C-alpha positions, 0 to 999 in steps of 0.5 A: 539496089542492083546488087541485091537484084542480081543476087536474087536472080542468081538465087532463083536460077540456082534453086530453080529445080527446088522451086519447080518441084514445089510448084508441081507438088502444090498443083495436085494438092490444091486440086485434091483439096477442091475435090474433097471439098466438093465431095463433102459439100455434095454429101451434106447437100444430099443429107440435108435434102433427105432430112427435109423430105423426111420431115415434109413426108412426116407432116403430110402423113400426120395431117392425113391421119387427122383427116381420117379422124375428121372423116370418121366424125362426119361418118357418125352424123351420116349414120345417124343425124340425131347424134345424142350427147352420149353417142358423141362422148362415146366416140370422142372417148374411143379415139383418145384425142390426148394420146393418139392426136397430139397437137389436136386441141379439140373436135366439135360439131356446129349445127346449121340453124336457120333464122326462123328456127333459132328460137325453136332450136334454143328451146329444144337444146334447153329441153335436152339438158342445157338450161343456159343455152343461147345462140351467141351471134354478133349479127342477124344472119340468115343462118347460124352455126352454133357449137352443139358438141365439143370435146377438148384435150384440156380440162375445159374447152375454150369455146362454149356451146352455142357460140356461132362459128360465123362470128369469126370472118376467117372461120366463116370463109373456111366453112363456106369454101368447105361447103362449096368444095365438100372437102376439108378446108383449113383456116389461115393462122388463127389464135387459139386459147388453151385453158392449160396454157399461159397465153394464146398460141397460133394454130389453125382449124379444119372444117368438113361439111355434113349433109342430110342423107350424106349427099351434097346437092348440086345447086348452091341454095339446095346445098345450103338448105341440105347442110346439117352442120360442120365437124371441125378440129382445132390444132395448136401448131407448136404441139403438132410440129413438135410431135411430128418433127422435134424427135427426129430432126431437132438435133440436125436441122431446124424447121419453120412453117408459115401460113401462105407463100411469104414467110414473116413473123405474122404468118409464123405457125411453128419454129423449131428453135425460135430464131425465125431464120427465114425472116432474119438474114442474121440467122442464115445457115449454111444450108437452107431451102423453102418448100411451098406446099398446097393442101387443105385449101391453103398454101403453106411454106416450110423453111428448112435450115441446118443447125450447128449439130449438122456441121459436126457430122459434115466431114468438112475437116477432111478438105483441110486435112487433105490441104495440110497433108499436101502442103506438108508433103510439098514442103518436104519435097521442097526441103529435100530438093533445096538440100540436094541443090545446096549440096550440088552447089557445094560439090561444084565449088570443091576441088577436082578430087571432091568433084570426082567423088561427087560424080561417083556418089551420084552414079552410085545413087542412081544405081541404087535408085534404079535397083530400088525401082526394079525391086518396086516393079517386081514387087508390084508384078508379084502382087498383081500375079498373086491377086490374079492367082487368088481370083482364079482359085476363088472362082474354080470349083475344084479344091486347091491346096499348095504346100512348101517343100516341107509339106506344110500348107501355104494356101487353100481356096474357098472350095478346099476350105468347104471340103476339108472343113479348115479355113486358110488361117487355121490350116496355114503352116500345118502339115498337109496330113492334118488337113487332108485325110484320105481313106481307101474306099474299100479297106478304109485304110489311111492313104499316104499323102502324095506331097513327098512322092511329088517332091522326090520324083519331081513329076505330076502324080494322079491317083487312078482310083477315087478315095474318101476325103474325111473333113475336119467335122467328120463328113465324108466325100468321094474325091479324085486327086492330082498333085504337081510340083511348083517351080520357080524361075530357076526351075527349082521345086519350091512346093506342091499344088494339090487339086481335088474334085468332089465326085460324090454327087456324080457317084450318086447319079451313076448309081441311080443310072445303074439302078435305072438300067438294071430296073429297065432290063428286069422290067422288060423280062417281067413285062413279057412274062406278065403279059404271057401269063396274063393271057393264060390267066384271063382264060382261066379266070373267064372260064371259072367265072363262066362256070360259076354262072353255068354250074348248078347252085350246089354249094360245094361246087360253088365254093370250089369255084369261088376259091379258084376265082380268089386264086385268080385274083391273087395271080392277077395282083402279082401280074399287075405288080409285074406290069407296073414294075415293067412299064410304071403302069402308065399313070392316069393322073388326077388331082388328089388330096394327100390326106385322103390317099394316106388315110385310105391306105392306112385303114387297109394296112392296119386292119386286123393288127394292133398297130395304129397310125399317127397323122401330121399334115402341114396346114397349107398342104398342097394337093398332088396330081397322081394316079390314085390307084398306083400311089395307093399301091406305093403307100400300101407296100410301105405301110404293110412293111411297117406293120410287118416290122412291128409284130408286137404292135406299135405306132406308125408316124405319117407326116406330109409337108410342102417342099418349096422349089430349090430347098431339097437338092436331088429331086427330078425337077429342081424348079418345081414344088414337091409334097413329101410323105414320110412313113416311119415305124418303130421296128428294127430298122434297115441294116446298113448293108441292106440300105443300098439294095432295098429297091432292087427287084426280088430283094427281100429279107422276109421268108414269104416275100417276093421282093417286088413291093419296094421295086414296084413302088420305086418304079411308080414314083419315078414315073410320077416324076418323083423320088422315094428314099429309105432311111433308118434312125439311130433310135430304131425304125425304118423311115421312107420319104416319098416326094411327089410334084405338088399342084397349084390347083385345089382338089375337087370332090370325086364321084365314082359311077357304079357299074353293073353287068347287064344283058342285052342283044346285038352283034359284038366283034371280039379280037384276041390271039388266044383261042381260050380267051376267044372261046370264053368271050363267045360263051359269055356274050351268048349267055348275056344275049349277044351274038359274038363273032370272033377274029384271031388277028387285026386284019381279020377283025378289020375285014369282018368289021368292013363286011358287016358295015357294008351289009347293013348289019354293023356291030354294036361293039368291038372288044380287042386285045391291043397288047 
């Protein structure tokens, strides 16, 4: 006995390392098993709770829809107390009980009949077409509630007309509670007879009082006398439960519904699988819970429990898999340790030479393990570095491509994929020349790939000028590039990294800034010329108009003066265009409807030509806040160009649509909504070499053009915080897009007050630095009956104004040139 214990102690002492490894490996196995089991349990609990809540919500929603039908039935009697059988049948047919209200057995109306009115009521019913009608009551009462109307989903109703609902105590109690509370009240569990079924089934009946004039009196006696009757609905609990709960839950959980808060066989209304699990402990399931619900004046108990199908999706097997895997791994480690300890014991019992060999083998094994550990650490570090590099390349906006020493693609980031049109899987191991194609911007010649140059020189290479990158689908972008060699730890070149940036949008912004600067410089010049010329023109125009007033009514003289006046008008239009181009015309914005602006401009533009306009507006087109005169000038210029582009006639397509914020890049206010007006003609279109210059001042392709129309339009639209673009379709025709900020307000009708020039009397102060204008104003005002005083500058005007006020003879009006 002692020998066996000694051998057992020696065995455990010799194999203690193996047993220790087994114990240490079993601990995480058991912990993992417990955690997996807890997670699966929590997941199943959440699934069960969600299914139970969904079933409860579905039952509540269905009952609420049936209550709506019952309230609609009461509304029928509130609208007309003398509901006829034809009206009743029509209403019952319209709601289609059988298809829309599954579980509903019948609906009906029971009329209140006082004891003294019973005979009179029976006589009236028989006269109305019911010769066998009687009030069937089991006792003499102060009031009766015989059934007058009844509609059932079965072929024949289970109640006969005239049957007094107060005969049944449960129904009488529910009706009295409903009358007291003036809301739907349900009976407890009752037995309902169905003409189509083989046996009675449990269910409940809902009652809702109907009052004369639709108003519930406050006092009990007054309320009883004002009661017209009750509308009611009978429900088969089984059919109601199956219609609501069966289709969505019968595979995974079972649902039982009881009347009251104590489940029992007597109070059972609905049982999904017929096991009555809430009452019989032998049928207890893994998951179950009871929910007490109050509604319709009753307390209902819903009992939810899982079915075997629920367990099939439980994932409980994962815990056993984790346990089995852990035990297998633990036993495997134990076996390895056992073998090593046994081998060590055998080596210790061998000769010195074998012991030395064992020590050498152990040292070699440790070195191998150390190298393996170092290699694993290096691999982990490399994987971490690669992940960090991948995250970095994915986050930067520049395109990055790396190649090996043969110039074949190794890596592309997301930005490079978007610019080249190649994915990493498609481009990998392909020559860089296939993926990255550069063209000279000017000559359109192919540019050599910089990889070979970097590999030869071993230095960073960056192009001094941008180039055109042609993507795989053929889209062109302007890019700047830089290439650098990739070195390993030994400083040997192992590849090349190519970084390139898309500057296409920057180019567009630079072009816009250059155009804006050029327009501003020319605008200053044009504004100065227009202002000086306008002063001269005002003198000419005023004197011509004055001459018309003073000259005799000789027709030749009047005609010549009218022609001179028309020439002045044309000159005024030209200076107006120059001033608009120079200053944007300082737009006076008003709320305007786009169709009105477009229609007026089109009518003027096509007048006298064989060109027609086709209009297309979005149904919900927003108005714009704009200067009507300036936007009309923009549209007139575009439409006149379209008419002149079609000398043989044709159609101009005009479209207007809403552009929500953020859907069209490049607009002046990215966060604002815009309205886009598109004008497209059927002319020869815009030549590609002219497209970039169409909005330049004094650029024109017409023999008689001045080159200010589109430049003025560009200036006006820019001052409105908008954008104008030119396009030309391949099938012919020029297309212009005008973007104007949309307004959230609705347009209001505009009225214009007519003005007329009238004579009068009074003193008027006129200030202008042009003598000719002063002279004209003096003569014109004197002609109209006014007394004019003249001032050459602001100081003189202020002095004269102050003197006139202090002398008690102030001026009636002041006319000043403020430019």
